[in-house]
C-alpha positions in Angstrom: -37.3 -2.2 7.5 -38.9 -5.3 5.2 -37.9 -7.6 7.2 -38.3 -6.1 10.3 -35.7 -5.3 11.4 -35.0 -1.6 13.1 -31.4 -1.3 14.0 -30.0 -2.0 10.0 -33.5 0.4 8.9 -33.0 3.5 10.5 -28.7 3.3 9.7 -29.2 3.0 6.1 -32.0 5.7 7.0 -29.3 8.1 8.3 -26.4 6.9 6.3 -29.4 8.1 3.1 -29.6 11.9 5.4 -26.0 12.3 5.7 -24.9 10.9 2.5 -26.8 13.8 0.7 -26.1 17.4 3.0 -27.4 20.6 2.5 -24.8 22.4 -0.3 -25.9 19.5 -2.8 -29.6 20.1 -2.3 -29.0 24.4 -3.0 -27.6 23.7 -6.0 -30.5 25.0 -8.4 -28.8 23.6 -12.0 -29.5 21.1 -12.6 -32.4 21.0 -9.2 -31.2 18.8 -7.0 -33.6 19.4 -3.9 -36.4 18.0 -6.8 -34.1 14.8 -7.4 -32.5 14.3 -3.8 -34.8 16.1 -1.1 -37.9 13.1 -1.1 -35.6 10.2 -0.3 -34.7 12.2 3.2 -38.5 11.1 4.0 -37.1 7.7 4.0 -36.5 8.4 8.1 -39.8 8.8 8.7 -41.1 5.8 6.6 -38.9 3.6 9.1 -40.1 5.3 12.8 -44.2 4.7 11.8 -42.9 1.3 10.0 -41.4 0.1 14.0 -44.3 2.1 16.2 -41.7 4.5 17.4 -44.1 7.2 18.6 -42.0 8.9 21.2 -39.3 9.9 19.1 -41.6 10.8 15.9 -43.1 13.1 18.9 -40.1 14.8 19.7 -38.3 15.4 16.3 -38.1 19.0 15.5 -38.3 20.5 12.2 -36.4 21.0 9.9 -35.0 24.7 9.8 -35.3 25.3 6.2 -38.8 24.3 5.6 -39.0 25.5 2.4 -35.7 23.3 1.0 -37.0 20.6 3.0 -40.7 20.3 2.0 -41.6 17.0 1.2 -39.8 16.1 4.9 -41.5 19.1 6.6 -45.1 17.3 5.5 -43.9 13.9 5.6 -42.6 14.6 9.4 -46.6 16.1 9.9 -47.9 12.6 8.7 -45.6 10.8 11.1 -46.6 12.8 14.2 -50.3 12.3 13.3 -49.8 8.8 12.8 -47.9 8.8 16.4 -50.9 10.8 17.9 -53.2 8.7 17.3 -51.9 5.0 17.8 -51.1 7.1 21.5 -54.7 8.3 21.8 -54.0 11.9 21.9 -57.0 12.5 18.8 -56.5 16.8 19.5 -52.5 16.4 18.4 -53.3 14.3 16.4 -55.8 16.5 14.2 -53.4 18.9 15.0 -50.9 17.4 13.1 -53.2 16.4 10.2 -53.8 20.4 9.3 -50.7 21.1 9.4 -49.7 18.3 7.1 -52.0 19.4 4.4 -50.8 22.7 4.4 -47.4 21.4 4.6 -48.1 19.4 1.5 -49.6 22.3 -1.0 -45.8 24.1 -0.3 -44.3 21.0 -2.4 -43.3 21.4 -5.9 -44.8 19.5 -8.9 -41.0 18.7 -9.9 -40.3 16.9 -6.7 -39.7 12.9 -7.2 -38.8 10.2 -5.7 -38.0 7.0 -8.2 -41.2 7.2 -10.7 -43.3 8.8 -8.7 -44.0 12.5 -7.4 -44.2 13.5 -3.9 -47.5 15.5 -4.5 -48.9 11.6 -5.8 -47.4 9.7 -2.2 -48.4 12.7 0.1 -52.1 12.0 -1.7 -52.0 8.4 -1.1 -50.0 9.6 3.0 -53.6 12.0 3.7 -55.6 9.6 3.1 -53.3 7.2 5.3 -53.1 9.2 8.5 -57.0 10.0 8.0 -57.8 7.2 8.9 -55.3 6.3 11.3 -56.9 9.3 13.6 -60.7 8.2 12.6 -60.2 4.6 14.2 -59.6 6.4 17.7 -63.2 8.2 17.3 -65.9 6.7 18.1 -67.3 4.5 15.3 -69.9 6.9 14.0 -67.4 10.0 13.7 -65.1 7.5 12.4 -66.8 6.0 9.4 -65.9 9.0 7.2 -62.6 7.9 7.0 -63.9 3.7 6.2 -65.9 5.5 3.5 -62.3 7.6 2.5 -60.5 4.9 2.4 -62.1 2.8 -0.5 -62.7 6.2 -2.7 -58.8 6.0 -2.2 -58.8 2.8 -3.9 -57.9 4.1 -7.6 -55.9 6.7 -6.6 -53.7 3.4 -4.6 -54.0 2.1 -7.7 -51.9 4.4 -9.9 -49.2 4.8 -7.6 -46.3 3.2 -9.3 -44.3 1.1 -7.3 -40.5 1.3 -7.2 -38.6 -2.3 -7.4 -35.1 -3.1 -7.3 -33.8 -4.1 -10.6 -33.6 -7.0 -11.1 -30.0 -7.0 -13.7 -28.5 -5.6 -9.8 -29.5 -7.8 -7.3 -31.7 -10.8 -9.1 -34.1 -10.7 -6.5 -37.2 -8.4 -7.3 -38.7 -6.5 -4.4 -42.9 -5.8 -4.0 -44.0 -2.6 -3.3 -45.7 -2.1 0.9 -48.1 0.7 -0.2 -50.9 -1.7 0.4 -49.6 -3.1 3.8 -48.8 0.4 5.0 -52.0 1.9 3.9 -54.3 -1.0 5.9 -51.5 -1.0 8.7 -52.9 1.3 11.2 -56.2 0.2 10.4 -55.5 -3.6 11.4 -54.6 -2.1 14.9 -58.0 -1.7 16.0 -59.5 -4.9 15.1 -62.1 -3.2 12.5 -64.7 -6.2 10.8 -64.1 -3.8 8.1 -60.4 -5.2 7.6 -60.5 -8.3 8.5 -59.4 -9.4 5.1 -56.6 -6.9 4.3 -55.0 -8.9 7.9 -56.1 -12.3 6.1 -53.9 -10.4 2.5 -51.1 -9.0 4.9 -50.2 -12.7 6.8 -50.7 -14.3 3.7 -48.0 -11.8 1.7 -45.1 -13.8 1.2 -41.7 -11.6 3.0 -38.7 -10.4 0.6 -36.8 -13.0 1.9 -38.5 -15.8 0.7 -39.4 -15.2 -3.0 -37.0 -17.1 -5.7 -34.7 -15.4 -7.6 -35.1 -14.3 -10.9 -32.4 -14.4 -13.9 -31.2 -10.6 -14.7 -32.9 -8.7 -17.4 -29.6 -7.7 -19.2 -27.2 -10.3 -19.4 -23.5 -8.5 -18.8 -21.0 -8.0 -21.5 -18.4 -10.3 -22.1 -15.1 -8.7 -22.0 -13.2 -7.0 -24.4 
């Protein structure tokens, strides 16, 4: 996904979903859903990243919306962004309200790596709000820009998840800032020219130099 390749990105997301069956998520001790369910939302990030708006809108929500609460919330977010990108402001507003309702049903213990899902959805809600705001008349869109500026401290507090250098010899930069501003840049708003320049200047993971492993392997024997 970082390298702009849709096919391997969506295949990896689908493989992740297939690797985590529903039976595993229903194990209560230890609470496997809290540890694993939110990772299945990565498919929504892939679809949004590559602008697969029709595919997003056509998705059906999971039958068990309590077990898959993180996925339900993220799917409503993706649908809100998709409708906004297609100019369907009313439908986007509806999905936004459904996203906010789904967000409060996510347990506090549900996590993605070192962040709680609630914290991540707090950032996501601002992304959806700004995405919809860009499709409104300028006067009506102003609150979304103020909201995004107020959300700067929250975004900065979300910890980036990077690949351990000892595993692959390479450190992957977090993509949160770029994703947050991507929908804003689509409409060429003057306040986002800085975001555009920063996004263009940001190095891709493939261009980063390799780093030494943080932990040396143990000697044989």
